[in-house]
C-alpha positions in Angstrom: 31.6 40.3 79.3 34.2 43.0 79.3 36.9 40.3 79.9 35.9 38.5 76.6 35.6 41.8 74.6 39.5 42.4 75.9 40.5 39.0 75.0 38.5 38.7 71.5 38.2 42.4 70.6 34.6 44.1 70.2 32.0 41.9 68.5 31.0 43.3 64.7 27.5 44.4 64.5 25.1 42.6 62.1 25.7 43.9 58.6 22.7 42.6 56.2 24.9 43.6 53.2 27.9 41.4 54.4 28.0 38.3 51.7 31.2 36.7 53.3 35.1 36.9 52.4 34.6 36.6 48.8 36.8 39.5 47.5 39.8 37.8 49.0 38.8 34.4 47.8 41.9 32.3 45.4 42.2 29.0 44.0 42.9 26.0 46.5 45.5 23.5 45.5 46.8 25.1 42.5 49.4 22.4 41.6 47.0 19.7 41.8 44.7 21.7 39.8 47.1 22.1 36.7 47.9 18.2 37.3 44.7 17.0 36.7 44.0 19.2 34.0 46.9 17.9 32.3 45.8 14.3 32.9 42.4 15.1 31.3 44.1 16.7 28.6 46.4 13.3 28.2 42.9 11.2 28.6 41.8 13.0 25.7 44.5 12.1 23.7 44.5 8.7 24.6 40.7 8.4 23.5 41.5 10.0 20.1 44.3 7.6 19.4 42.0 4.7 20.2 39.6 6.1 18.0 42.0 6.3 15.3 43.8 3.1 15.4 40.8 0.8 16.8 38.1 -1.3 15.2 35.2 -2.1 17.4 33.8 -4.4 14.8 36.5 -7.0 15.9 34.3 -7.4 19.2 30.8 -6.0 18.7 30.0 -8.0 15.5 30.4 -11.7 15.9 32.7 -13.4 13.4 32.6 -17.2 12.1 35.9 -19.9 11.8 36.5 -18.1 8.5 36.8 -14.4 10.1 33.6 -13.3 7.9 30.9 -11.1 9.9 27.6 -12.5 10.7 25.0 -10.4 9.5 27.0 -8.9 6.7 28.0 -9.7 3.1 27.4 -13.3 2.6 25.8 -13.8 5.9 23.3 -11.2 5.6 20.7 -13.4 6.6 22.3 -15.0 9.3 23.1 -12.5 11.9 24.0 -15.0 15.1 27.0 -16.9 15.7 26.7 -20.3 17.3 29.5 -22.2 18.9 29.7 -25.7 18.3 30.8 -26.2 21.9 30.5 -23.2 24.1 32.3 -25.2 27.2 35.7 -24.9 25.4 35.3 -21.5 26.3 35.1 -22.2 29.9 37.8 -25.1 29.9 40.3 -23.3 27.8 40.6 -20.1 29.4 39.2 -17.7 32.0 35.9 -15.7 30.8 37.8 -12.3 31.0 40.5 -13.3 28.3 37.8 -14.5 26.2 35.9 -11.3 26.4 39.3 -9.4 25.4 40.0 -11.6 22.3 36.4 -10.6 21.1 34.5 -13.5 22.2 36.5 -16.0 20.3 36.8 -19.7 21.2 38.8 -22.8 20.3 35.8 -24.3 18.9 34.0 -24.2 15.1 31.9 -21.3 14.9 29.3 -20.7 12.2 26.7 -17.9 11.6 22.9 -19.0 11.7 19.7 -17.4 10.9 18.3 -18.3 14.1 19.4 -19.9 17.6 18.5 -23.7 18.6 15.5 -23.8 20.3 15.3 -27.6 21.4 17.9 -29.8 22.9 19.4 -32.3 20.8 22.2 -34.7 20.9 23.8 -37.2 18.1 22.9 -40.6 18.6 25.0 -43.4 18.2 22.7 -45.3 15.8 22.9 -41.6 13.4 26.9 -42.0 13.2 26.4 -44.0 9.8 23.6 -41.6 8.3 24.5 -39.0 6.3 24.9 -35.2 7.1 21.7 -34.6 4.9 19.6 -36.9 6.8 20.6 -36.0 10.2 20.8 -32.1 10.0 19.7 -30.8 6.7 16.5 -32.3 6.8 15.5 -32.2 9.9 16.1 -28.1 9.9 19.3 -28.3 11.6 21.4 -26.0 9.5 24.1 -25.6 12.1 27.1 -27.3 10.1 29.9 -25.2 8.5 29.2 -24.0 5.0 30.1 -26.4 2.2 29.6 -29.8 4.1 28.4 -32.2 1.3 25.0 -33.9 1.9 26.3 -37.5 1.4 29.0 -37.3 4.0 28.7 -39.4 7.1 27.8 -38.0 10.4 30.7 -39.6 12.1 33.3 -37.9 9.4 31.5 -34.6 9.9 32.0 -35.0 13.6 35.6 -36.1 13.7 36.5 -33.2 11.2 34.1 -30.9 13.4 32.1 -29.8 10.7 28.9 -30.0 12.6 28.2 -29.8 15.9 27.5 -32.9 18.2 25.0 -31.4 20.3 22.8 -28.5 20.3 21.4 -26.3 23.5 18.4 -24.2 23.9 20.0 -20.8 23.3 18.8 -17.0 23.0 20.6 -14.4 21.0 22.9 -11.6 23.0 25.2 -9.5 21.6 25.1 -11.3 18.3 25.7 -14.9 19.8 23.9 -17.6 20.6 24.2 -18.3 24.7 22.5 -21.5 26.3 19.8 -21.1 28.8 21.1 -21.2 32.5 18.5 -23.6 33.4 19.6 -26.1 31.0 21.9 -29.3 32.0 24.6 -29.8 29.8 25.7 -33.1 28.2 28.1 -35.6 29.1 31.4 -34.3 27.2 35.1 -34.9 28.1 36.3 -32.5 30.7 32.8 -31.1 31.9 31.8 -32.4 35.3 28.2 -33.3 36.2 28.4 -30.4 38.9 29.2 -27.9 35.7 26.6 -25.5 35.0 26.4 -23.3 32.2 26.4 -20.1 34.1 29.6 -19.0 35.2 29.4 -16.3 37.7 32.0 -13.9 38.6 32.6 -13.7 42.1 32.2 -10.0 43.6 34.7 -8.1 45.8 34.0 -8.5 49.5 33.7 -5.4 51.4 35.6 -5.4 54.7 33.2 -2.7 56.4 30.1 -3.9 58.2 27.3 -2.5 56.1 24.9 -3.5 58.8 26.4 -1.3 61.4 27.0 1.9 59.0 23.2 1.3 58.1 22.1 2.0 61.5 24.6 4.8 62.1 23.1 6.6 58.9 19.5 5.7 60.1 20.4 7.3 63.6 21.7 10.3 62.0 19.1 11.0 59.6 16.4 10.4 62.6 17.9 13.1 64.4 18.2 15.6 61.5 15.2 15.0 59.3 13.4 17.9 60.4 16.3 20.2 59.4 16.8 18.7 56.2 13.2 19.0 55.0 13.5 22.7 55.8 16.9 23.1 53.9 15.5 21.1 50.9 12.4 23.1 50.9 14.0 26.5 50.5 16.1 25.1 48.0 14.0 23.0 45.7 16.9 22.5 43.0 19.1 20.5 45.4 16.8 17.6 44.7 17.3 17.5 40.9 21.2 17.7 41.5 22.1 14.3 41.8 20.8 13.6 38.5 23.3 15.6 37.4 26.0 13.7 39.1 24.4 10.7 37.5 24.9 11.7 33.8 28.4 13.0 34.6 29.4 9.5 36.4 27.4 7.7 33.0 29.7 9.9 30.6 32.9 9.0 32.3 32.1 5.4 32.2 31.1 5.2 29.0 34.0 7.4 27.6 36.6 5.0 29.5 34.6 1.6 28.0 34.8 2.9 24.3 38.6 3.9 24.7 39.2 0.4 26.1 37.3 -1.1 23.5 38.9 0.8 20.6 42.4 0.2 22.4 41.7 -3.5 22.7 41.2 -3.7 18.9 44.0 -1.3 17.6 45.8 -4.2 15.8 44.8 -6.5 13.0 43.8 -9.8 13.8 46.1 -12.9 14.2 45.0 -16.4 13.1 46.7 -19.7 13.8 46.2 -23.4 13.0 44.6 -25.2 15.9 43.4 -28.8 16.3 41.5 -30.1 19.5 43.8 -33.3 19.4 47.2 -32.7 17.8 48.1 -36.5 18.5 45.2 -38.0 16.3 46.5 -39.5 13.1 47.1 -37.0 10.2 48.2 -34.3 12.8 51.9 -35.1 13.2 53.4 -32.8 10.3 50.8 -30.2 10.7 52.5 -26.8 12.2 50.4 -26.0 15.0 50.0 -22.1 16.0 51.6 -21.2 12.9 49.9 -18.0 11.0 47.2 -19.0 8.5 44.4 -17.3 6.4 40.8 -17.9 7.8 39.4 -17.2 4.3 41.6 -19.6 2.4 41.2 -23.4 2.1 43.3 -25.6 4.6 45.7 -27.5 3.1 46.1 -30.4 5.1 42.6 -31.5 5.5 43.3 -35.0 7.1 43.8 -33.9 10.4 40.5 -33.9 12.5 39.3 -30.8 13.8 42.1 -28.6 12.2 40.9 -25.0 12.0 42.1 -21.4 11.6 41.4 -19.9 14.8 41.5 -16.3 16.2 44.7 -15.8 18.4 44.8 -12.0 19.3 45.6 -8.8 17.7 49.1 -8.0 16.3 51.4 -5.9 18.8 53.2 -4.1 15.8 53.7 -0.4 16.0 54.2 2.1 18.8 50.4 2.0 19.8 49.9 -1.7 20.1 53.5 -1.8 21.9 52.1 0.9 24.3 48.8 -0.8 24.6 49.2 -1.9 28.1 50.4 1.4 29.5 47.6 3.1 27.7 44.9 0.7 29.0 46.3 1.3 32.8 46.4 5.2 32.0 42.6 4.6 31.1 41.6 2.7 34.2 43.4 5.6 36.1 41.6 8.2 34.3 38.3 6.1 35.1 39.0 6.2 39.2 39.9 9.8 39.2 37.3 11.2 37.2 34.7 8.9 38.9 35.9 10.3 42.2 36.3 13.9 41.0 32.6 13.9 40.0 31.3 12.2 43.2 33.7 14.7 45.1 32.0 17.9 43.0 28.6 16.8 43.9 29.0 16.6 47.5 30.9 19.8 47.6 28.2 21.5 45.5 25.5 20.5 47.5 27.4 21.3 50.5 27.8 24.8 49.3 24.4 25.4 48.7 23.3 24.2 51.9 25.7 26.3 53.7 24.2 29.3 52.2 21.0 28.2 53.6 22.7 27.4 57.2 24.5 30.9 57.2 21.6 32.7 56.5 20.7 35.1 59.0 16.9 35.8 57.7 15.3 32.7 55.9 14.9 32.7 53.0 15.3 36.5 52.4 19.0 36.0 52.8 19.6 33.1 50.8 21.1 34.0 47.3 18.5 33.8 44.2 20.4 30.8 42.8 22.3 28.9 45.7 22.9 25.7 43.8 24.5 27.4 40.4 26.3 29.9 42.6 27.8 26.8 44.6 28.5 25.3 41.2 30.3 27.7 39.6 32.3 28.5 42.9 33.4 25.0 43.4 34.5 24.8 39.6 36.3 28.0 40.0 37.9 28.0 43.5 38.2 24.1 44.4 38.9 22.1 41.2 42.4 21.3 42.7 41.0 20.4 46.0 38.6 18.2 44.7 41.4 16.5 42.3 43.8 16.1 45.1 41.2 14.2 47.5 40.0 12.0 44.4 43.6 11.0 43.5 44.2 9.9 47.0 40.7 7.9 46.9 42.1 6.6 43.5 45.4 5.6 44.6 43.7 3.7 47.5 41.0 1.8 45.6 43.7 0.7 42.9 46.0 -0.6 45.6 42.7 -2.7 47.2 41.5 -4.0 43.9 44.9 -5.3 43.2 45.2 -6.8 46.7 41.6 -8.4 46.4 42.7 -9.8 43.0 45.8 -11.3 44.4 43.9 -12.7 47.5 41.2 -14.0 45.2 43.9 -15.9 42.9 45.8 -17.3 45.8 42.7 -19.0 47.3 
């Protein structure tokens, strides 16, 4: 005992008024804290710029082939958008680019009052009948506006003025999407095993989830008693995960709105498009040239000639920097999410530390341990949390890129 005293000094007697080394406390990782705050300010500026230049109506509200909004103006009683051939959205490009382009597809689109309920396909015996007999009198008002009643069905199909088939659909996001259990009709480019529902393959986690769950259960089985005791002394810790959940929702919602406004920051551009440019009458049509969707097409002899949505203009400083701003937003999403998670873990760790190091429980536990830990974490450890969150962010982004490349190369 004497030898220990000589080596380590005399032990300090218990002092009930001692509250730890609080007076000499200082901020940790100040440089990272400053960088994080500057990044957040830049993130706010990006959101303001997106709000000033963006127009989310381009994505949130459906538009028909002429560029008119469904559910507004002349289409006030027609709030839903119907795709003549929704499979063209799948065959022409990937679903991500379709979503980025405002759910526009290279197929005629018309505003309708209700989505189709029953499956239907134009029969060969109906080709010589009129549009009025096949569509209008049968309560199939799904043709483009202005199609005359006396036009033959075969002509309307060749010019893509009326749909050749209908699928039972349900409205979602203002669009008519077919039910997932419907068998698609026999169409060019669609195999028998093609299904309507196009699932997006999720990223495969390389960790063994079963082993992790077993280790967590074993650790919990050994410490459950002290967990119950600590939570019983500080009941407020049970509700703090709700705070973390709300903060995570705010981060995700802010990024989603910023990305949406940035994606619609330019003016919509429309170009001439035809499903088959080799058809008679389409030889002299200037395909992929700009057009006005509200104007009448001059060359009507080309079957299926349409003025379709191509994208948003890239003119202006904001539009030219759109890709960089989107990357900034993705980095901000990962960094803020990781920071919020680290904040929650550090706050709970500080609250339970006040319980663990209390000599007399519960007398020596602070009155508001959770609030004290929250304020202490924000005041002194924001930089450390930002530094750790940045490391996780860089690793996660690199992992997402590598898994995306691996998915594309398979």
